[in-house]
C-alpha positions as MATLAB code, in Angstrom:
seq = 'MRKFFLGFFGLLACTLFAYQQPSFAADIENGEKIFTANCSACHAGGNNVIMPEKTLKKEALEAYGMKSVDAITYQVTNGKNAMPAFGGRLGDSDIEDVANYVLDQTEKDWD';
ca = [
      18.819   85.507  153.924;
      20.407   88.725  152.409;
      23.531   87.708  152.521;
      22.465   84.649  150.654;
      21.123   86.604  147.730;
      23.871   88.914  147.544;
      26.240   85.637  147.753;
      24.264   83.898  144.744;
      24.043   86.982  142.814;
      27.678   87.748  143.170;
      28.519   84.033  142.413;
      26.148   84.174  139.538;
      27.630   87.440  137.978;
      30.942   85.861  138.206;
      30.067   82.612  136.333;
      28.229   84.543  133.593;
      31.359   87.071  133.276;
      33.596   83.965  132.833;
      31.103   82.336  130.628;
      31.338   85.187  128.467;
      34.953   85.243  127.979;
      36.374   83.656  124.830;
      37.962   80.110  125.420;
      40.379   80.371  122.463;
      42.808   83.015  122.040;
      44.901   83.120  118.651;
      48.216   81.836  118.421;
      49.798   84.024  115.466;
      53.081   82.243  115.724;
      51.455   78.574  115.128;
      49.319   80.241  112.308;
      52.538   81.148  110.627;
      53.800   77.622  110.925;
      50.689   76.316  109.491;
      50.581   78.893  106.991;
      54.376   77.747  105.862;
      53.481   74.245  106.065;
      50.022   74.278  103.948;
      49.404   77.568  102.196;
      52.672   79.477  101.138;
      53.051   77.168   98.133;
      50.163   79.096   96.709;
      49.868   82.093   98.745;
      53.625   83.249   99.539;
      53.889   86.991  100.328;
      49.846   86.974  100.633;
      49.771   86.403   97.018;
      47.772   83.745   94.544;
      49.465   81.719   91.616;
      46.327   80.213   91.036;
      44.337   82.983   90.529;
      46.227   85.991   90.911;
      43.691   88.771   91.356;
      42.570   86.693   94.576;
      45.217   87.322   96.747;
      45.645   87.816  100.380;
      46.391   91.281  100.579;
      44.199   93.515  102.736;
      42.259   95.202   99.292;
      41.437   92.102   97.853;
      40.312   90.406  101.174;
      37.795   93.556  101.849;
      36.773   93.460   97.990;
      35.575   89.829   98.172;
      34.299   90.150  101.784;
      37.018   88.241  103.040;
      38.547   90.399  105.467;
      37.115   88.619  108.804;
      38.268   85.396  110.858;
      35.139   83.816  110.190;
      35.413   84.261  106.608;
      38.633   83.001  106.367;
      38.101   79.962  108.606;
      35.080   79.061  106.226;
      37.293   79.168  103.160;
      40.236   77.221  104.450;
      37.681   74.771  106.328;
      35.875   74.200  103.216;
      37.962   75.113  100.117;
      36.626   77.121   97.064;
      37.275   76.646   93.309;
      41.395   75.352   92.926;
      41.821   75.846   96.778;
      41.257   72.483   98.470;
      39.384   72.059  101.731;
      41.440   71.611  105.000;
      38.835   70.958  107.275;
      39.840   67.221  107.171;
      43.812   67.545  107.435;
      43.792   70.518  109.908;
      42.235   70.956  113.583;
      39.736   74.016  113.980;
      42.336   75.901  116.223;
      45.045   75.706  113.750;
      42.586   76.699  111.164;
      41.570   79.726  113.517;
      45.284   80.344  114.035;
      45.934   80.345  110.182;
      43.087   82.877  109.584;
      44.145   85.372  112.221;
      47.717   85.097  110.782;
      46.535   85.979  107.567;
      44.513   88.910  108.983;
      47.805   89.868  110.861;
      49.924   90.022  108.077;
      47.425   91.920  106.067;
      47.872   94.722  108.081;
      51.648   94.525  107.699;
      51.166   93.950  104.087;
      52.782   90.724  104.255;
      56.265   92.128  104.960;
];
C-alpha cells in the first residue's frame, strides 16, 4: 500500500509540474516577420509616424505602462486611438510573438 501512495504522489507531482510549465514559447523570428508585414509601416525602427511621442522605445514603453508582453498583446489585439485592432487579422500566438519581438528590440534599442 505504501508503494501505491508513493507512486501516486510521485505521479501527481509530475503531473502538476508538467501542468505548470508554459505551453507557449515565444518565436522572436516569427514576431519579426509579423511585425515587418503588419506594423513596420507605422513603427519602423521602433518609431511611431502617427504619434511621434509614443514610440516603441524602452523609455516610452515604460512611461506609458506598455513594457510587458501582456500590455503589448492587449494593445495589438484591441487597438487604440489611430492604431487598428489586429485581433481579427492575426492569431493569438502571432500577436504574442510580435509582443515578445518588440520587447526584445527595446532591449537592443531597435538596432
